[in-house]
Structure formats: C-alpha cells, structure tokens
C-alpha positions as CSV (number, residue, x, y, z in Angstrom):
1,X,0.0,0.0,0.0
2,X,1.2,3.4,-0.8
3,X,0.9,6.3,1.5
4,X,-1.8,7.7,-0.8
5,X,-3.9,4.6,-0.4
6,X,-3.5,4.7,3.4
7,X,-4.4,8.4,3.4
8,X,-7.5,7.6,1.3
9,X,-8.5,4.8,3.7
10,X,-8.1,7.1,6.7
11,X,-10.2,9.8,5.1
12,X,-12.9,7.3,4.3
13,X,-13.0,6.0,7.9
14,X,-13.2,9.6,9.1
15,X,-16.0,10.5,6.7
16,X,-17.9,7.4,7.8
17,X,-17.5,8.3,11.5
18,X,-18.6,11.9,10.8
19,X,-21.7,10.6,8.9
20,X,-22.6,8.3,11.8
21,X,-22.2,11.2,14.3
22,X,-24.4,13.5,12.1
23,X,-27.1,10.8,11.8
24,X,-27.1,10.3,15.6
25,X,-27.4,14.0,16.1
26,X,-30.3,14.3,13.7
27,X,-32.1,11.4,15.3
28,X,-31.7,13.0,18.7
29,X,-33.1,16.3,17.4
30,X,-36.0,14.4,15.8
31,X,-36.7,12.6,19.1
32,X,-36.6,15.9,21.0
33,X,-39.1,17.4,18.6
34,X,-41.4,14.5,19.0
35,X,-41.2,14.7,22.8
36,X,-41.8,18.4,22.7
37,X,-44.9,18.0,20.4
38,X,-46.3,15.3,22.7
39,X,-45.8,17.4,25.8
40,X,-47.4,20.4,24.1
41,X,-50.4,18.3,23.2
42,X,-50.7,16.9,26.7
43,X,-50.4,20.4,28.2
44,X,-53.3,21.5,26.0
45,X,-55.4,18.6,27.2
46,X,-54.6,19.4,30.9
47,X,-55.4,23.0,30.4
48,X,-58.8,22.1,28.8
49,X,-59.5,19.7,31.7
50,X,-58.7,22.4,34.3
51,X,-60.9,24.9,32.5
52,X,-63.8,22.4,32.5
53,X,-63.3,21.7,36.2
54,X,-63.3,25.4,37.0
55,X,-66.5,25.8,34.9
56,X,-68.2,23.0,36.8
57,X,-67.1,24.3,40.2
58,X,-68.3,27.8,39.3
59,X,-71.6,26.4,38.2
60,X,-72.0,24.4,41.4
61,X,-71.1,27.5,43.5
62,X,-73.5,29.8,41.6
63,X,-76.4,27.4,41.3
64,X,-76.3,25.1,44.3
65,X,-79.9,23.9,43.7
66,X,-78.7,22.3,40.4
67,X,-76.6,19.8,42.3
68,X,-78.2,16.3,42.2
69,X,-80.1,15.1,45.2
70,X,-79.5,11.7,46.7
71,X,-80.7,9.1,44.2
72,X,-81.0,6.4,46.8
73,X,-78.0,4.4,45.6
74,X,-75.4,6.0,47.8
75,X,-73.6,3.6,50.1
76,X,-72.6,6.0,52.8
77,X,-75.8,5.9,54.9
C-alpha cells in the first residue's frame, strides 16, 4: 500500500464516522421534537380539563340547587 492509499482509507473512515455522528445528532433532534410535540399536546389537554373543572365548580357554586339530590344508591348511609 502506498501512502496515498493509506491516506484515502483514513479519510474514508473519518468520513464514515462523521456521517454516523451526524445521523445520531439528527435522530436525537427528531426525538426531542417528537417529545416536545407530545408534551405540548398533553399540556393543552390538561389546560382544557382544568378549565372544564373550574366551569363545573363555578356552576355548582353559583347554582347550588342544580346539584343532584341523593338518588337512593349511595352507600354512605
């Protein structure tokens, strides 16, 4: 092997290692974006649930006569 062939082989190995590192970095970024999107979606769902809970509590506070009476099936008698 000549020194030119050795240099070429070393450069090919270095290029392959750089490509592997780049691919891993891109996969990590893609995974981070997927996690961020999922967390954003879940945050929206939690915010919606909280707003519904507040609406129900406000309705119960403002109109206590609308709360259901005992239907006879309660066990805590």
